[in-house]
Structures are given as C-alpha cells and as structure tokens.
C-alpha positions as CSV (number, residue, x, y, z in Angstrom):
1,M,-86.5,51.0,76.3
2,K,-87.2,47.5,74.9
3,K,-87.0,47.2,71.2
4,T,-90.0,45.3,70.0
5,V,-90.4,46.2,66.4
6,N,-88.4,44.6,63.6
7,F,-87.7,46.8,60.6
8,H,-86.5,45.2,57.4
9,I,-85.0,47.0,54.4
10,R,-83.5,45.7,51.2
11,L,-79.9,46.7,50.4
12,T,-77.4,45.7,47.8
13,K,-74.4,43.7,49.1
14,E,-72.2,46.8,48.7
15,E,-74.7,48.9,50.7
16,A,-74.8,46.3,53.5
17,E,-71.0,46.2,53.6
18,Q,-70.9,50.0,53.8
19,W,-73.3,50.0,56.8
20,K,-71.3,47.3,58.5
21,A,-68.0,49.1,57.9
22,K,-69.4,52.4,59.2
23,A,-70.8,50.7,62.3
24,D,-67.4,49.0,62.9
25,M,-65.7,52.4,62.7
26,T,-67.8,53.6,65.5
27,C,-67.9,50.3,67.5
28,M,-71.7,50.2,67.2
29,S,-74.0,47.7,65.7
30,V,-75.7,48.6,62.4
31,S,-79.0,48.9,64.3
32,A,-77.5,51.2,66.9
33,L,-75.8,53.3,64.2
34,M,-79.1,53.7,62.3
35,R,-80.9,54.7,65.5
36,T,-78.2,57.2,66.4
37,L,-78.4,58.8,63.0
38,M,-82.2,58.8,63.0
39,N,-82.1,60.7,66.3
40,G,-80.1,63.4,64.8
41,F,-76.6,62.5,66.0
42,V,-73.5,61.8,64.0
43,P,-71.3,59.2,65.9
44,R,-67.6,59.7,66.0
45,E,-65.2,57.1,64.9
46,K,-63.5,55.1,67.6
47,P,-60.2,56.9,68.5
48,D,-57.0,55.1,68.0
49,A,-54.9,53.4,70.8
50,E,-52.9,56.6,71.4
51,F,-56.0,58.5,72.5
52,Y,-56.7,55.8,75.1
53,K,-53.1,55.9,76.3
54,Y,-53.5,59.7,76.9
55,M,-56.9,59.2,78.6
56,R,-55.4,56.7,81.0
57,E,-52.6,59.1,81.9
58,L,-55.0,62.0,82.4
59,S,-57.2,59.8,84.6
60,A,-54.2,58.7,86.7
61,I,-53.0,62.2,87.2
62,G,-56.5,63.3,88.2
63,N,-56.7,60.5,90.7
64,N,-53.3,61.4,92.1
65,I,-54.3,65.1,92.5
66,N,-57.4,64.0,94.4
67,Q,-55.4,61.8,96.7
68,L,-53.0,64.6,97.4
69,A,-55.8,67.0,98.2
70,A,-57.3,64.5,100.7
71,K,-53.9,63.9,102.3
72,A,-53.0,67.6,102.4
73,N,-56.4,68.5,103.9
74,A,-56.0,65.8,106.6
75,L,-52.4,66.9,107.5
76,G,-53.0,70.6,107.1
77,F,-49.8,71.6,105.4
78,V,-50.8,72.2,101.8
79,D,-53.3,74.6,100.3
80,A,-56.0,72.0,100.0
81,P,-58.6,74.3,98.4
82,M,-56.2,75.2,95.7
83,L,-55.3,71.6,95.1
84,Q,-59.0,70.6,95.1
85,K,-59.7,73.4,92.5
86,E,-56.9,72.0,90.3
87,A,-58.4,68.5,90.6
88,E,-61.8,69.7,89.6
89,R,-60.3,71.6,86.7
90,W,-58.5,68.4,85.6
91,H,-61.7,66.4,85.7
92,I,-63.5,69.0,83.6
93,F,-60.6,68.8,81.1
94,Q,-60.9,65.0,81.0
95,A,-64.7,65.2,80.3
96,D,-64.1,67.8,77.6
97,V,-61.6,65.4,75.9
98,E,-64.0,62.5,76.1
99,S,-66.8,64.7,74.7
100,K,-64.6,65.9,71.8
101,F,-63.4,62.4,70.8
102,L,-66.0,60.0,71.9
103,R,-69.5,61.3,72.2
104,P,-71.7,61.7,69.1
105,E,-72.5,65.2,68.0
106,K,-75.9,66.6,67.0
107,S,-76.6,66.7,63.3
108,N,-78.3,69.6,61.6
109,L,-79.8,67.6,58.8
110,K,-83.4,68.9,58.2
111,W,-84.9,65.5,57.5
112,Q,-84.3,64.2,61.0
C-alpha cells in the first residue's frame, strides 16, 4: 500500500531521540515503528549476533536433513519417511524460534 499522507507531530528533542532509539533497537524506521504500534503490535528488539549464529546453524542442519532424505529416498536404503518427518519437525522448530525472537507480538492495549 502506497503511503500518500504526511502526518506531522511536535516532539521535544528528548522525545524524538527516544523514538529514534526505540526504532534503532528494532531495526525499523520511526514511521514503521509507529505504524506497527498503531496496528496493535509490539515489535521485538533485534536479537544479538549469537541468535543469528544459532539460526544459521539450524538452517544448515535442516538443509542437510532434507538432502539426506532426498538421497536416501533415491537410493532406497534409509527410512526416508522418517527422515522427512524429522526434516519437517526441524523446519517447524526453526519457524518457532524466528517467531519467538523476531516477529512482533500483538498488543492488548485497549486504545489500539
């Protein structure tokens, strides 16, 4: 959706700095942060570098499992359905971790 309306507000220098700091913590622009909050979501802070290290490892393992499943299915010497089930389980886990650490959560504030 194209944003066509400018909305201007007056803030103190300290308030503007607070908005900018909060936006930086979530890797969002101030405008995106305000829209997210207005739509009833509370964004999460950007995770630290260690989180991304673990996510890369999880992703690599999941990809390896998928490759093993494909190879096992082609050669017929490993329980491919079981391996595929584990790969699916791993991807669900990865999505859950992303959801927990990255996606904004719905706010219950009544004014929204």
